[in-house]
N, C-alpha and C positions, 0 to 999 in steps of 0.2 A: 445366635447373636441378634439382639434387638437394636436396630439403628433408626428407630422411629424418632422423628424430631421432637424436641421438648417444646411445649407451649410456653407462653410468656410467664405464666405463674410458676411453672416447673424450673425456670431459670434462676429463681430466688434472687432476683436483682434488688439492690438497695434503692430506696427512694433518695432523692437529692438530700432531704433532711437527714436521713440515716447516714448517707455517705459523708455528710459534713461532720458527723460526730465520731466516725470510726477512725481508728489509728491508721495513719498513712506511713508508707515507707519514707525514710528521710532521703528521698531522691528529688533533686531539682532539675528542671530543664531550663537552659538558657538559649533562647533563640536569637542568634546574632544576625540581625538584618535580613530576616527571611522575607521574601517579597510576596509570595503567593498566599492569599487568604485561604485558599483551599488546603494548602499544606498546613497552615496554622490550625485550621479546624480539625484536620485529621490528627495532628499531634495532640490536640486537646482530648480528642476521643480516645486515643491510645493511652494517654496519661490517666484518664479516668479508669480505664480497664485495669491498669496496674497500680492504682491508688498512689500515684505520685504526689508528693507533698505540695509542690508549687511550680508554676511556670513563670519565668521572667521573659517578658517580651521586650526586646531592646532595639533601639535605633528605628529603622524604617518598618520593623515588623508590625503588621496591622493588629489592632486590638478589638475585642468585643466591645459593645454589641455591633455586629455586622452580619448582614444577611448571607454573604458568601462564606464567612467563617462558619456560621450556623449550619449551612448546607451540609458540611462534612462533620462538624462537631456533634450534631444531633443532641444539643442540650448540655454537652460536657463543659461549656463555658460557665455554666451555673454551678456545676459540682466541683470542678478543679479550681483551686485558688490560683490567682495570677496577679502579676504586678507589672506595670510598664516602667522601664527606665530608659532614658534617652541615650545612654552610652553603655555599650556592652563591656568595655574595659572597666568602667566604674563598678558594674555589676559583678564582674569576675573578682575584682579587688575586694569588694564588700564580702563576698562569699569566702574568699581565701582568708580574710581577716577573722571570719567566724569559724575557721578550721574546717571548712568544707573541702573535700578532695575534689579536684577539678579534672574531669575527663573530657577531652575534645575528640569529636569524631572527625578525623581528617587524615588524608593521605600525606604522610611526611616521610622523610628518610629514616626516621627513628621510631615510627609508629609501631605499635604492637598489634598483631593480627587479633581480631576479636575472638578467634578460635583459641588463642592463648591468653585471654583475659584472666588474670588471677582470680581465684575464688576468695581470697582474703582482702578484697577491696574495702577500704575503710568507709564507714558511714559517719556523717552524711556525705553525699556525693552529688556533684552537679554534672550533668551531661550537657556539653556545649555543642550546639549545632549551628553551622554557618550558612551564609548566603548561598543561594542555589548555584551561582556561578563562581564567585570569589572564594567561597569556603569560609573557614574560621579566620578571623583577623590575625595577622602575624604577631601583633603585640600580645594578644591573648594566648597564642600558642607558646610564647615565651614564659607564661605564668603557670601553665597547666602541669599537673602531676603526671599525666599520661595522655598520649594521643593514641587513639584506637582506629584501626582501619578494617573495614569489612572487605574480605577477599571477594574478588569478582573474576570470572573466567570467560566472559563474553567479549564483545567488541566495544562496549561502552566503558567509560572510565569512571562513572559515578552512578550512584543510586539517587532516586528522588529523596529529598530531605525527610519527608514524612515516613518513607520506608526505612531509611537509615535510622531514624528516631525509634521506630518500632522495634527493629532488630536489636538496637543497643539497649533500649529499655528492658526488653525481655532478658538479654544476657545479664544485665545487672540485677534485675528482679530475681531471676532463677538462682542466683548466687546468694540471695537473701530471703528466699521463700519462707524460711523458718521464722522470720521476723514479722510476718503479716498474718493476721487472723483471717483466713479464707473460709468460704462456705464449706470446702472440702475438709477442713480441719475440725469442723464441729461434729 
């Protein structure tokens, strides 16, 4: 077995110009008052990796251009489309009016374990991620189609929001991998 690392050319990465023209998965991220610029940058970077359609930065969520966001985004703020909206509730209503399925990542009494996330989730879908301490706003939780919880078995009761974003993006993407033109499919 050959486990030699690939060099940058062998990774077959798209340029930003190419990335802007390829088909994206109809998955949106809604960042509900995320405080940390580093978390925002990390979410951008993961969104780029999974060809997410767009990120909505809401409320106090910091926006590019910003040096601290770029430190973790590594240029993904230039490839991933994004929009700032001052109110997360308005963003959720806008998406719901456009028939976007709303999925909140939150620990609730009726949340579904991400282990049991259905494979027939409708697209387009918006993944809503909440404030690092307060979580997703209660008024938004009243609107969502499903709340998803990531199981944890340690002493902490939460994950970093950028980690939760990555796990959730992957779970949604892998259920729709047939809808994206990947390098592996060529």
